[in-house]
Structures are given as C-alpha cells and as structure tokens.
N, C-alpha and C positions, 0 to 999 in steps of 0.2 A: 690734359686730354687733347689729342689731335684727332679731328673729325673731318673726313673727306666729304665736302659738300656735294650732295646729290649724286655721288659716285655709285650708289646702289640702284640708280635708275637705268643703267646701261651695262650690258655684260662686259664690254671691253673696259669701260671706265672702272668697273668694280674690280676686275683683276689687277688693273694698274694700281689702284688704291691699296689693295691687299699686298701687292708686291712692294709697295712703298713702306710698309710696316706701320701704318697709322693705327691709332688705338681704336677708332670706331669709324664706321662707314654709314653715312646718312642715306636713307631711302625714303622717298615720298610715297605714301600709300593712298590708293584710290580703289573704290569698289567698282568693278567693271564686269558686268554680265555674270554675276554669281561667284566672283572670285576676287582676291586682292592682288592688284598689280602694283609695280613700283614705277611711278612716273609723276612728274610735276604738272605737266600740261593737262588740260581738260580735253575730253573727246566729244566730238559731235555725235549725237545718237545714231547708231546703226551705220556709221561711216568711219573709215580709218583716217579721219581728219582730226588733228590735234591743234589746240590753240592755247596760247599763253600770252597775256597782255595783248600786244598788237601783232603777234606772230601766228601764222597759220601754216601747218605742214601736213603733207600726205605721208603716211608711214604704214606700210603693210607688214612690216617685220613682226615676228612674235614678241609679245611683251614679256618682260621678266616678271615672274610671279613672286609673291612673298615667300612661298615654300622654297623656290629656287635660291632666292637671296639668302635665306637663313641657312640653307645647306652650304652655300659657298663661303659664308663668313665664319661658320662654326670652327672654333679653335684658332681663328686667325685675327679676328677683330670683333669688337662689340657691335651689335646691330643698333643703330640709332634710327628710330622710326618716327616720321612726321606724318600725322594724319591730316590730309588736305581737305576733306569734306566730311560733314556730319552724317554719313550714311549709317543707319542703325545696324544693318546686317554686318557691317565691317567689324564692329567691336567683338561680337561673339566669334567671328571667324578669325580675328587677330589673336584672341586668347587661345583658341584651339590650335592655331599654327605654332604659337610660342610653346605651348605644352608639348606638341608633337616633336618639336625640335629641341626640347629641354632647354629653352632659351629664356625662361621667365626671370632668372637671376641675372642674366647678362644684358638683356635688352633694356633700352630706354625709349620711352614714348613721349613725344611732344606734339602739341597742336595749339593753334590759336582758338580752337573751339573748346573752351575750358570745361564746358558741361560734359564733354566726352571723357575727360580725365576723371571727373567725379564718378562717373559710371564705372570706369575701369578700376578705380580705387575700391569701390564697393565689391567688385568681383574678385580682385587680386590685390589685397592690401599691401603686399610687399613689392609690387611692380614699381620700378623707378619711373616717375612721371615728371614732366618738365613743361611748365607754362611757356608758350611762345608769345613774345611781346614784339610786335612789328610796327606799331603805330603809337602816337602820343596818347590816343584814347586807351589803348591797351595798357600803356604804362601807368596812366592815371588810375585805372581799375586795379592794377597790381598794387600800387602804393596805398590804395584804400582798403586792402584786405586786412582783416584783424591779425594780430601777431601770432595767434595760435591756429591760423588757417592750415589744415592738414596738407594742402597742395603747395604751400609756399616754399617748400624745401628746394624746389628746382625751377630755374628760370633760364630761358634762352632768349637773347635780345639782339635786335638789330644794332650794328655798330654805330649808326647815325644817332641813336638815342642815348648813347652811353658816354658819360664823362667820369672823371676820377671820383668825384664826390658821390655820384650815384652808384658807381661800382662798389665803393667801400660800404655804402649804406645797404646795398642789396646783400653783400657778402656777410654783413653782420647778422642777417636773418635767414640767408639761403645757403644751404650746403653746396648746391650746384649753381654755378653761374657760367653759362656758355654765351659766346658772342659769334654771330655770323656776319658776313659781309666784310671780311678782312682780306686785303690783298697786298699788304705791305709788311715785310718782316719786322721792321723796327716798330711798327704799330702793334704787331702781335706781341713783341717783347714788352712793350709799354703796358699793354692790357694785362699781361701775366703779372707784371709788377703791381698792378692795381688789385690783384686778387682774383682775377678771372680764372676759372678752373678748366675751361675748355675753349679751344680755338677751332672754329668751323671755317674752312677755306676751300676755294676751288683749286688753288695751286698746290700740287703735290710736292713741288720743290720747296715751297715755304714750310709745309708740314714736315718733310724730311729733315729740314734744317733744325726745326724745333725739337724733333725727336733726337737728333744727333747731339744737340746741345743740352739735352735734359731739361729744356726750358718749358715743356708743355704741361708741367704739373707744379703744384705748390710744394713747398718744402716738406720734408718728412713730418708725419703727424697731421698734415693738413691736405694730403693728396686725395684725389677723387678715387673712390673704390674702383678697382679694375685698371687703373692707369699703369702703363708699363714703362714709364719713362726711366731713363738711366739715372742711377743714384749719383749725386754730385756732392 
C-alpha cells in the first residue's frame, strides 16, 4: 500500500498525489467551527493563524473540508484519515460524511487517541481502524494489549520505533502494519521485506517507484485489501 503523507491537507498536493497513482491519500482531520477540515496544524481561536511545533503561519485561504476531500478521492484512491484531536462532535460528523460519500468500506481511520477508535468501532464495526504509535510510551501500551484486542488488527508506527524483530512480531498479530517517516527508497524496500503492508511517504517519486516495481504490497494471498499494486 502506497500512502501519500498529508497530501489530503492541500488541494494542489492532493491532485498531485492522485495523479501519481498512489493507493491512498492521508488527510489529517480537525474539528473547526462546526465542520471537519483537513489540516495538520492547530489554529489559534478566532484567528487565521496556524501553528505546528515551532512554526506559526498566517493563512486566509479556504480550508479543504472532509466532504471535498472524499469527493476528490472517490474512485481514485483510498481515503486514509488521521484524527488529530479528540473532539467529540468530530466522530458523528465523520461517520455521516463517510456514509454520504459511500466511503465506509474504502476509508481507513487512524489516531493516537485510541479511545476514539473504540467509539468508532461501536458505531461501525466494519470500519477499518488503525492505532497510531508515535512514541515509546504508545509502543509499550500497544505491546501490552491482550492478544484478542479487537483493535489490534491495524497499526501505523513511526519509522524510528521499528526494527526487523518488532516488525515481524507485529505482523504476527496485525493484519495491517503501516510505517510513516520514510524518505529513502532502499529503506522502503527493506521495510516491505520485513512484512510492512503500507509505506507512508512525502516523496511522490518514492511512491511512484514502489508502484511501478509492484513493491508496495505483500505477495499474493497476503496483500492489503484494496491494494492495487502490479502483479509480479
């Protein structure tokens, strides 16, 4: 599975990712003044000022909404949606949007706020959910889950936390194992060899290469549902 990192947060980047033929496009979701918008940065209340880590920017351009994003990716790529904040109104609005766009079967939802995934599971048992693991603390919590945990089937993890032993351990219990923070083609190939089922990258050139090589998925019989990689 080739996934364009954060490409769903910007109209131009979204079209570039779709034109590149990636399997999925990631959009970061936030609740903003009664609607879901796609952006990674936080917004200062009542001002068009956005901040992310140590960066502050002024941006008065219209934000891309979840409805616009879902309409753009329909039939072209899978929507990969990362929930950035535990805003309760977001969950019901998210499910309503996925139903409106007939995207419940295609979409995947990830977040580091695992409690939100449990709520989504209760509302839509068949929705594909992925636990986000970005810190050593998250990883320890993941490894402490019972083997029959219903949400353990999907994991997305920071590249810095993953080695071959852990990758194979996770793949023994997880159907889905995605990795973000990949910026090197040889490293991406190495991860796929470890059993990683999805590569999340900023570089569209890297993702294009994986698609052209048929490298972005596991061998037949072990592929991610919805993966469109070339048969080899």
